[in-house]
C-alpha positions as CSV (number, residue, x, y, z in Angstrom):
1,M,115.5,82.9,122.1
2,Q,115.8,85.5,119.3
3,W,117.0,85.4,115.7
4,L,119.5,87.9,114.3
5,R,117.9,88.5,110.9
6,S,117.7,90.7,107.9
7,G,114.0,91.0,107.0
8,I,111.9,88.8,104.7
9,G,109.6,90.6,102.3
10,E,107.6,90.0,99.1
11,I,109.0,89.4,95.7
12,W,108.0,91.6,92.8
13,P,107.1,90.8,90.1
14,R,105.5,87.5,90.5
15,G,102.9,88.6,88.2
16,S,104.1,92.0,88.5
17,R,107.1,91.3,90.9
18,F,107.4,92.9,94.3
19,E,107.5,90.9,97.4
20,D,107.6,92.0,101.0
21,A,110.6,90.2,102.3
22,P,110.6,89.4,106.0
23,M,114.3,90.0,105.8
24,S,115.6,93.2,104.3
25,A,116.1,93.8,100.6
26,I,117.5,92.1,97.5
27,A,117.2,93.3,93.9
28,A,118.2,91.6,90.7
29,V,117.9,92.3,87.0
30,Y,118.7,90.1,83.9
31,T,119.2,90.9,80.3
32,S,120.4,88.4,77.7
33,R,123.2,90.8,76.8
34,L,124.5,91.6,80.3
35,G,123.6,88.6,82.4
36,F,122.5,89.0,86.0
37,V,123.2,91.8,88.4
38,I,122.1,91.2,92.0
39,G,122.5,93.4,95.0
40,A,121.6,93.4,98.7
41,D,121.6,95.8,101.7
42,G,123.9,95.1,104.7
43,R,121.6,95.5,107.7
44,A,121.0,92.7,110.2
45,R,118.7,93.3,113.2
46,W,117.3,91.3,116.1
47,N,113.9,89.7,115.5
48,D,112.5,91.5,118.7
49,P,114.2,94.9,119.0
50,D,112.4,95.6,122.3
51,A,114.1,92.7,124.0
52,V,117.7,93.7,123.0
53,D,120.2,94.8,125.6
54,Q,123.4,96.7,124.8
55,D,125.5,93.6,124.5
56,K,123.2,92.0,122.0
57,K,122.9,95.3,120.1
58,Q,126.6,95.1,119.3
59,L,125.9,91.9,117.4
60,E,123.8,93.8,114.9
61,S,125.4,94.9,111.7
62,E,125.3,97.4,108.9
63,Q,127.6,95.4,106.7
64,E,126.2,91.9,106.7
65,Q,127.1,89.9,103.5
66,K,124.0,88.4,101.9
67,I,125.2,87.5,98.4
68,F,127.6,84.6,97.8
69,E,129.2,82.8,94.8
70,A,128.5,79.1,94.1
71,T,129.6,76.8,91.4
72,S,129.2,73.2,90.3
73,K,130.7,71.2,87.4
74,N,128.0,72.7,85.1
75,A,126.9,75.9,86.9
76,I,128.0,79.3,88.0
77,M,125.6,81.3,90.1
78,A,125.0,83.7,93.0
79,Y,122.8,82.9,95.9
80,A,121.4,85.4,98.4
81,I,120.3,84.8,101.9
82,T,117.8,86.8,103.9
83,G,115.9,86.0,107.1
84,A,117.0,84.4,110.3
85,A,120.7,84.2,109.7
86,Y,121.9,83.4,113.2
87,N,120.7,82.1,116.5
88,E,120.8,84.1,119.8
89,D,124.6,83.8,120.5
90,K,125.7,83.3,116.9
91,S,126.8,79.8,117.6
92,F,124.8,78.7,114.6
93,S,124.9,80.5,111.3
94,V,122.8,79.8,108.3
95,I,125.4,81.7,106.2
96,A,128.2,79.4,107.4
97,E,126.1,76.3,106.8
98,S,125.2,77.5,103.3
99,E,128.8,78.1,102.4
100,K,129.6,74.5,103.5
101,I,126.7,73.2,101.4
102,A,127.8,75.2,98.4
103,T,131.3,73.7,98.8
104,S,129.8,70.1,99.1
105,L,127.8,70.6,95.9
106,S,130.6,72.1,93.9
107,A,132.1,68.8,92.8
108,L,128.8,67.2,91.8
109,E,127.6,66.8,88.2
110,L,123.9,67.5,88.6
111,V,121.2,67.0,86.0
112,N,119.8,70.5,86.0
113,H,119.5,73.8,87.9
114,L,116.4,72.7,89.7
115,E,118.2,69.7,91.2
116,Y,120.9,72.0,92.5
117,V,118.4,74.5,94.1
118,Q,116.4,71.7,95.6
119,R,119.4,70.0,97.2
120,F,120.8,73.2,98.5
121,S,117.5,74.3,100.0
122,Q,116.8,70.9,101.6
123,L,120.2,70.8,103.1
124,V,119.8,74.3,104.6
125,S,116.4,73.3,105.9
126,A,117.7,70.1,107.5
127,S,120.6,72.0,109.2
128,I,118.1,74.5,110.7
129,S,115.8,71.7,111.8
130,A,118.7,69.7,113.4
131,T,119.8,72.8,115.3
132,H,116.3,73.5,116.5
133,Q,116.1,69.9,117.8
134,K,119.1,70.8,120.0
135,D,117.1,73.8,121.4
136,L,119.7,76.1,119.8
137,F,117.4,77.7,117.2
138,D,113.8,79.0,117.7
139,Y,110.9,78.7,115.3
140,S,109.0,81.6,116.9
141,P,107.0,83.8,114.5
142,A,108.9,86.8,113.3
143,K,107.9,90.2,114.5
144,I,109.8,92.1,111.8
145,C,108.4,90.7,108.5
146,A,105.9,91.3,105.7
147,P,102.3,90.3,106.4
148,G,101.8,86.6,105.8
149,H,105.4,85.7,106.3
150,E,105.5,85.5,110.1
151,N,106.5,81.8,109.9
152,S,109.1,82.2,107.3
153,I,112.6,81.5,108.6
154,V,115.0,81.9,105.7
155,R,114.6,83.0,102.1
156,L,117.1,82.0,99.4
157,V,117.5,83.6,96.0
158,F,119.5,81.9,93.2
159,C,120.5,83.3,89.8
160,G,123.0,82.2,87.3
161,Y,123.7,79.7,84.5
162,F,123.5,75.9,84.1
163,R,125.3,74.8,81.0
164,K,125.3,78.5,80.0
165,V,121.4,78.6,80.2
166,P,120.2,81.3,82.6
167,F,117.9,80.5,85.5
168,A,116.6,82.2,88.7
169,Y,114.7,80.9,91.7
170,D,113.6,81.9,95.1
171,V,113.0,79.5,98.0
172,E,111.2,80.3,101.2
173,I,111.9,77.9,104.2
174,V,108.8,78.0,106.3
175,N,107.8,76.6,109.6
176,E,104.5,74.8,109.2
177,H,103.4,73.6,112.6
178,G,106.9,72.5,113.6
179,I,107.8,71.0,110.2
180,L,110.0,72.9,107.8
181,S,109.0,73.1,104.1
182,C,110.8,74.6,101.2
183,Q,109.5,74.8,97.6
184,P,111.6,76.4,94.8
185,V,109.7,78.9,92.7
186,Q,111.3,79.6,89.3
187,Y,111.3,83.1,87.8
188,D,110.4,83.7,84.2
189,I,113.7,85.2,82.9
190,R,111.9,87.2,80.4
191,L,110.2,89.2,83.2
192,M,113.3,90.0,85.2
193,G,113.5,93.7,85.0
194,P,113.8,94.1,88.0
195,V,113.0,91.4,90.6
196,V,113.0,93.0,94.0
197,L,112.6,91.3,97.4
198,G,111.9,93.8,100.2
199,S,109.2,96.4,100.6
200,E,106.2,95.9,98.3
201,V,105.0,99.4,99.3
202,I,108.1,101.1,98.0
203,A,108.3,98.9,94.9
204,K,104.8,99.8,93.8
205,L,105.4,103.5,94.4
206,M,108.6,103.3,92.3
207,Y,107.6,101.0,89.4
208,N,103.8,101.1,89.2
209,E,103.1,104.7,90.2
210,E,106.5,106.4,89.4
211,D,106.0,108.4,92.6
212,I,107.9,111.7,92.2
213,R,109.4,111.3,95.7
214,F,111.3,108.3,94.4
215,R,112.0,109.4,90.9
216,R,115.8,109.7,91.4
217,Y,116.0,106.0,92.3
218,I,114.0,104.6,89.3
219,V,116.0,103.2,86.4
220,R,114.1,101.3,83.7
221,I,115.8,98.2,82.2
222,S,115.5,96.7,78.7
223,Q,117.5,94.1,76.8
224,D,119.6,97.0,75.4
225,S,120.4,98.5,78.8
226,S,124.0,99.2,79.8
227,A,125.8,97.5,82.7
228,R,125.9,100.9,84.4
229,D,122.1,101.1,84.1
230,A,121.6,97.6,85.5
231,V,123.7,98.4,88.5
232,A,121.9,101.7,89.0
233,C,118.5,99.9,88.8
234,V,119.5,97.4,91.5
235,K,121.1,100.1,93.7
236,G,118.2,102.4,93.2
237,Y,115.6,100.1,94.8
238,L,117.9,99.3,97.7
239,E,118.7,102.9,98.3
240,A,115.1,104.0,98.1
241,C,114.1,101.4,100.7
242,S,116.9,102.7,103.0
243,T,115.6,106.3,103.1
244,P,113.8,108.0,106.0
245,L,110.8,108.6,103.8
246,A,110.6,104.8,103.1
247,R,110.6,104.1,106.8
248,T,107.8,106.5,107.2
249,L,105.7,104.9,104.5
250,D,106.5,101.3,105.4
251,P,107.8,100.4,108.9
252,F,109.3,97.2,107.3
253,C,112.0,99.5,105.9
254,E,113.5,99.9,109.4
255,I,115.4,96.7,108.8
256,I,116.7,97.8,105.4
257,G,120.0,99.8,105.1
258,G,123.7,99.6,105.6
259,H,126.4,98.8,103.0
260,I,125.0,97.8,99.6
261,H,126.9,95.1,97.8
262,V,126.4,94.2,94.1
263,A,127.6,91.3,92.0
264,K,127.4,90.4,88.3
265,I,127.0,86.8,87.0
266,T,127.6,85.9,83.3
267,P,128.4,82.5,81.7
268,G,132.0,83.5,82.2
269,G,131.9,83.9,86.0
270,F,130.9,85.8,89.1
271,D,132.4,89.3,89.7
272,W,131.9,91.8,92.4
273,I,130.8,95.3,91.2
274,I,130.5,96.6,94.7
275,P,132.1,94.1,97.1
276,P,130.8,93.5,100.6
277,I,132.8,94.9,103.6
278,R,134.4,92.0,105.3
279,S,135.3,92.0,109.0
280,D,139.0,91.8,108.2
281,D,138.9,94.7,105.6
């Protein structure tokens, strides 16, 4: 059985902040003046491309939505999903399950943002595990992923506000010898400029080395940056990872591409800057 997935890579900066993500690319920036801007690519590919026939090929997408809105009584946020989004026949969808979970949590009055992220992630993990027990979802190691993430199944990124206080986390749901684990890791908001999850190779070339080949995609962010610059920064990384040059330098970039969608989150709400392309559009 295969997974239809968007790749999982690494997050940068953790100390500096690139991560190879085994499932495509996500980028986010935060400033106290603008709030959060988060974007994702739209590509979804099978875990084992060599085993894909033409019928399955048609289930792949260049306009997969990976960013979603979520609220609770005290919170407004975006969450992003990357990784094994579907099973082989799309009868199980991590995206659909996550939307149900977001709805179920929306009426709760939680203590803090960590409680929300933990509950959300544990419910996603439990849903995946239950589907696996029915032989409808495989835990096989991923072939399209960053080194060291072969057993990662899904990665979730959260950013937003709890009682108007900003927060951001990522959670990697990992298969550890048949048992799923998920541990939220909180970002230091002061370092979020930008956080990128995708190709570590391209991130380092852009932000550490300022490689001339990617100069047109590099936008530096400060607390005084404009909203336009924040969007350009997020789009720049995603577009750079989608180029033929990026695919030459890092084969992981083969699974990055398609329609880029970008959202902004402030204490006042969630707004699309570049909306996803929906199937009914």
